[in-house]
N, C-alpha and C positions, 0 to 999 in steps of 0.2 A: 668751342668747348667752354665750359663754364672756369674762374679762375681757380677752382680747386681741382679742375682737370688737369689744368696745363699746368699746377703747382704736383700734384701725383707724378704726372709723367716727366717733371723734371727730375721728380725725385728717384725716381723708379732708373732713370736715363744716367742720374747722377751716380746712382749706385754701383750700376754693372760699368759704368767706364772707371770710376775709383775701384773696383776688384779688380776688373782683367786689363788696366795699364800698366800697373807694379807689374802685376804676371805674365807681362808680355815681356818687359823690362829682364824679370829673372830669369827667363826661360832662354833671353838673346844671349845673357851673362855669362851663365853656366858654363858653358864649353868654354871660355873663356878661365875662369875661377878654377875651372877644373887641372886645368892644362897649367895655368899661372902657380897656382899655392900645391898644388899635391892629392894624391887623396886623402890620406890625413889632416893636413890642416885644411882641405874642405870642409871634414866632416867635421871639426872643432866646429866651424862658423856653424855649422849647422845647430851645432849644441848650443849655441844662443841663444837661438829659437825656443829650446826646450828647456831649458833654466827659465826663461821669463816664462814661460809658459805655464812652470810650477808656480812659479811666484806669483801670478796674476791670480790664484785664487783669492788673493787677501784684498780686490778690490770688492770682494762678498756681492757682486753684482748691482752696486751702486750707482749703473750707471741706466738700466732700467727704468727704475723709480726716478731717476734726475730728467730724462727726458720724458716721458710719462707728467708728472706733476710740472712742470713748466713747461709745458703745452698748455696743460688747464689752465695754470693760473695766469700764460699768457692771452686765450682767450677771454678770461673774467676781469681781465686787468687789473689783477692783483700783483702789484708791481713791489707791495711788502712783501707780500709772502714768496715771491717768487726770488724775492731777493734774498731772505732767510734760507732762503733753500739751496741758494747757488753758494752761498758763505760757509754751513754747514758740509756740503757738499765737499768743498774746494778744502777744506779742514781736513775733511776724513780723508781726501787723497793724497792730502800732504802728508799727513800722518804716518797712514799704512805704505806710503811711497818711501818715505825716509826710514822707516821701521826694515821693509821690506830690501832696501838696499844695503843697508848695513848689514845685514845675518848673509843676506848674497855674498859680499864681499869679505865678510869674516872666513866664509866656507870655501872662497875662490882656491885657494892653496890643497885644501884637498880632494877639490872635483879634479887640479889639475894632476895632483902626486897622486893621489890613492883610489877616488870612485871611477873615473873613466880610466880606459886603457889606452893611454897617450903615449906615441912615443918617449924615447927617454929627450932625444933633441927639441921636443915640441915643447915639452912640460912647462920650461920659462914662458914662451908664450902664451900657453894655455893660462897661465895663470893672469899675464897680461888680457886679453879677452873675456876672460870671467869675470874680471873685476869692472868690464865695459861692459858686460853684461848687468850684472849690480846696477852699476847705473843706468843702463838704457830700460833696465824696469822701473826706477824709477821714472824717466822721461814720459816712458809708455803711458803710466799712470794721472799723469799730467795733459798727455795728448788725450786719455780718455776723457778726462773730464772736460775736454773743449770741444770734443766731437759730441761728446753726446748734449750740452748744452748747445750746438749749431743744432743737432737734430731734435732738441726738443722746440726749437724756434721753427724747425720744418724748415730750416736751410740746409739742407743736403746737398746741393752742391757745393756751398762751402764745404762743410762736413769732409767731403771725399775728397775736393780738391787738394787740401792742405795736405792734407795724408796720400795722397796719391802723390803730389809734387815730394811732398819729401823723402816720400821713397824710391823715386826715380831718379832726385838728385843726392842722396847716401848709399846708392849705387853705383852712378854717374861719377863722383868723388872717389869712391872706395877703390872702383879701378885705375882710376890713375893712379892712389898710390900702391895699389899693387905695382903697377911700372914703376912707380917712384922708388919702389924697394921696400916698402914699411909692410908688403905681406900681409899676412889674416890680422895683424893687430891692425893694422893703418886701414884694413877694410871693416874692419867692427867698428872702430871707431869712427869712419866715415856716418855712416846710420844710426850711431847713436845721438854723434852731432847733431844729425838733420832731427831725430826725434826732440830733443830738445828746442830746435830750431821750430820745427812746426808746432812744440807746448806750447813756445810765445806767440806765435803767430794766432791762434785761435784764442790765447786772451785777450791779444788787442781787438782783433777783430768781432769778439762779444763786444767792446764798448761801440762799435760802431752800428750795429745793431739793437744793443740794448743799452744805449747811453746813461738811462733813466734807472735803471737798476744798480744798487748800491751793496757793492761786495764788503761784507767786513771777516777779518778772518776769527768769526766764533763760533761757538754750537749754537745753536735753537732748539730749545727742547718740541716742541711742536713741528718741527723739520723733520726732527729725529724720529717722534713716533707716525709724522706718514708713511718713512720709509721703511721701517722696521719689518713691516709687514713682509718685505722682499728681501730679505738678508738670508732666514734662515736657510728659504729654498734659492737664494744665489749663490750663502757659503756650499750649497752642496750641490747646487749646476754648474758651479765655477770649479771645484777641487775635482769631478768625476771627468769635466770637460777636457781638463789640463791633463788630466794623468792619462784617459783615453788616449790625447791626441799626440800624446810623448811617452808611454812605455815602453812601447814597441821599440822605439832610438834609443832609448836611457840602456835598457837592458841589453842592445847591440854593442852601445859605446861602453858599455860595463863588461860585458863578459866577451866580446869578439874583439873588436877595432873600433878606432873612432873611423875609419877608409872606410868600415863597415856600414853606418851611420847614414856616410857622403853617397857612397854607392845605392842603399835603401832609400834613400830621398828625393832621388829622380825620379822612378819610377812613382814614388806616392806620389811627389809634385803632383805630376800629370794626369792620375787618376780622381787624384780629390781636385782638383782645379775642373772635371767635367763635373764629378758629382755635386760640389758645390753652388754650381752654375744653371744645371738641371734643375733643383733643387732651387734655389733664388727664383728662377722662372714663375714656380706658382707658391712665392712668399704670401700672394694674394687669397688666399684659398684660406689664412689663417682669421684674419677679421672677416670675410666673408662667411665663414663656417660659425663663426660666433654670432654674427648677427641672426644669423636662421637659425640658431640651435636656440638662441633665446627667445626667438619670436615663436619659436613653439613649431618652424618649419622644417618638419624633418624628413616629409618626402622628397624636399628639394634641395635637402643637407645630402641625402643618397644622391638624388641627380647628378647633382656639384662634383660628388666625389666619382660617381660612371664615368661621366664625361674628362672628367681632369687626369682621371686614370688611364685611360684610352688616350687622350693626347700624351700624358709621360708616360705612355710605353712605345708609343710610334714615335714620339723624339727620342728618348731614351736607345730605342734600335738603331738607328737613323747615325745618329751619335757615336756610338762604342763601336758597330762594324768595322770600320774604316780602320780600327787600332788594334782590334783582333785581327783582322786579315792581316796589315803590315807593320806590327807593332816594332818588330826587328827592325826593320828597312828605316822607322821613321827614328828608332833609338842612333841607329849607326852614324845617321845624318845629321841627326841634332851634335851628337856628339865627336861626332868626327874622328872613328875610328870604330874596330871590331868590339864586340862589345860581351862584357865575360857573358857564359851560360847561363851563370845561375841570376846576373840581373837580368836579362830576359827574360828566365823562367819568374822572376819576381815580379816583374811587368804584368804580364798574363793572368797570373793571380790575383794581383790587385785590381786590373782592370777588371777580371770578373767579377770578385770584389763589392766595385765600386757600382758595376751595371745591379748587384744585386739589391745592393743599399739602397740606391733612390728606388728601386720598382718597391719595395719596402717600407719604406720610413719615409720618403718626402712627403706622401700626402698623410699617412698617416701620427706624423706627426704635428704639420701645422692642426687637421684635426685636433687632435687632444689635445693641445691648446688652446682653441678657440671653444673647446666646450668647455674650459674651465678643471680637465681633469690630471693637472700639473703633480698632481700625485703620483698615478700612476703610469705620467709621464718620467718623473724623479724615481720611482721602484725601478721602472724597466732599463733605464740609463747605470742603473747601480748594479743591477747585476748582470746589464752586458759589459760593465765595469770589470768584473769580478770574471767574470769567465774569460774576456780576452786578457786580463792577466793571466791565470791560470794556463793557457795557450800559448802565449808569450814564453815563460817558464818554461813550458813541457818543450818547446819547440825548437825555441832560438839558439842552444846549448846544442842542439843534435843538429842544426839546417843552416844555421845563422841566418842570412837574409832573406832565405829561402823559408827556413821556417815563419819569421816575422810575417811573411806575406800570407803562408801557412795561415795564421793565427787571425788576421786580417777575415780571411774568408770563410775559416771555420766559424766564427763566430755570429756571421750573419742569420746560423741554427737561430738563435735568440731574436735576431730580428724577424725573422718568420713567424715563432710562437704569437710575438707581440703583435704583428699584423692580423694572423687570423683572428684573435682577440676583439684588437678595434673596430676589425668589418665586420665580425659576427655577433661581438655583446655591442657596442655604441652606434654603429651604424645599421646592424638589423638586415647586412647583407647578406647575402649566400652566396659563399665561395666559389663555388662552383661558375652561376651566374656570374660571377664580374669575371671573373678567368676568362668564361668563353666572349663575353659581351668585350673584352677589354686588354683582354692578355693575348687571344689565342693566334689570330689574324696575325700582326706584327712580329710577332716571336717566329710564326711559321717561314712568314716570307722571309725575314733576317739571315735564318736557321739553313733553307734552301738557297739565296743565296750567296748565302757564303760560303755553303760545301760546293757551291758551283762555280766560285770564282776563284775559290782555294789556289788549284793547281797554279793560278797565274801570279801570287804573291809574291814569288821571286824574282820578276821583270824589271819590278821596282829599284828604280838603282842611283832617283835625282831626286830634286826636291821637284824638278818639274813633272817626272814619272810619279810621284806621291801624289801634287796637285789633281795633275787630270786625273790617275786611278780615283782620287777621292772623288773627283765630283760625278765620275763616269757612276763610280756606286751607289753616289745618294739622289740622280737621276732614275736609276733604275729602281732603289726603293720607293720614290715618289709615284713613279708612275706605276711599279704592282701595289702599291698604296690605292691609288685611284683607281685601277679595276678591279681590284679586291674589296671595296667596300672599307676601308681603314677611315677613311674622309668620308665626312659627313655631304648630304647634298650641299648644303651653305659654304662648306671646304673644297667644293671642286669646283662651285662658283666658280670663288674666288681664283683658282688656278684657270679655268679656261679665261676668264678675266684678264689674268696675268697676262698670262701668252699669249693673249688675241693681242693685246697691247703692244707685248714684244715684237712680235708681227707688223704692225704699223707702223713702230719706231722704226724698223729695220726697212 
C-alpha cells in the first residue's frame, strides 16, 4: 500500500475511533447520570450542549478553509503563507470565543430563571451550569482551531485522539465529582475543564509537527481574502446546523420541562449515532463525485451512485432491523427499569426518521457538495429548518417529546423532495429504476423478516438474549441477501472465502 493509502486508512480509522469511543463512554455513563442527577438535572446538562450549539455559529465555518489552505501551503512548502493563515485564524477564534463567552455569561441568569422551564430548587445550579457553558464555548472554539490545524496537516489520528481522550476524561472525572457530591455543576465543570486542557494540548502539539511555522497574534489581509469566500456559506451552514440540531430540545426546555429534554435526548442520541455512522461510511463519495463530475465522467458518477445506494440500503436495513424489533427491550436494559410509554414511542418515531434520512440524504448530500452545488444544498437546508421549526412549534405543545419526534419524522417529506430533485435533475437517473435496482429487495427482505420475527421480540429479557437475537437476525439477513442477489458476484465470493477460512480455522 502506498504512503498516501496508508495515511487515508489511518485517517478513516482515527475518525471512526474518535467518534465511537466518546459515544460508548456516554452510552455507559448515562444510566448512572440519570440515577444520580435525576431527570431535571440530567436535562440541564443536556441543555449545555444546546447553548454551545447555538453559539457555535459564531465561528463562521472558519475551520474548513483553515484545513484546506493549510494543507495546500504545507504541500507547496509555503511556510510564510501558512504562518500568516494560522495567526489570522487564531486571532479570529480568540476574538469570537471571548465575545461569545461574554454574551453567554451575560444571559446565563435569564436562561436559568426565565427562558427554560427549570424547577425552582435547581435554578441556582442551572445558573452556574450555563456560566460554565459560556466558558465551554470559548474552550470549544480554541479546541476547534487546534483540531483543524491537525486535520490540515493530515494528522487525523492526533486530531481525534486528543478530542476523544478529553471527552472520556471529562466524563470520567465528572462522574467522580457527582459521586463526591458536586452534582450537575461538578459534572459540567469537569467537561469544560478538559476542553481547555485539550485546547492547550493541541497548541503545544502543533509546535512538534510544524516548529518552523511562526504564529503571531495579528491579522493578515491576504489570509482574510483567502478565507472570506467561505464565510458567507459558513455563517448560513453553521446557523442552520445549530438551529436544526437544537430547536426541538430548546422548545421542549421552554414549553415543557428540562426533564423532558433529558428523556428526549436518550432515543435521539441512539438513533442519531446510527445515522451519523452510516453517513460517515460513505463520506468518500464527496471527493469521488467531485473528481468524476469535473472530468466529465457522468456515466461513472451515476454508476457510483447506484452501487453506493445498493450498499447503503442493504447496510441500513441490517442495522435498523434489530432496533425496530427490540427497541423496547434495549431501552429497558440500558436504563435499568421500566420505560415511559412516550419515551418508547419517541424512540420508534426517531428510529424510523433516522432510517429514512439515511436512505434519502446520505448520498445526495455528498453528491451535491461534490458537484459544487453548495447553493442548492444550502437552500434545501434552510427550507428544511423552516419546516422543522414550524412542525416543532405546532406539535411539541400538544404532545411534548412525542410531538418533537413526530416533527423529526414529518420533516422527512422535505428530504424526499430534495432526493427526487437531485436524482432526476443532477444525476439523470430514473427514480423507478433506482428503486428497483437498489431499494426493493433489501426493503422487502427486511420487512418480511421483521414481520416473521416480531412475535418473538418479547422473549428478550437480558443482554445475553439481546446479543444472541441480534446475531441471529444479522445472520438471517446476510443469508437472505446472498440468495436473493442483493450481493453482487464479487461480494458473494468474499462471503464464501470468509466462510471457508472460518471452517479451516475450526
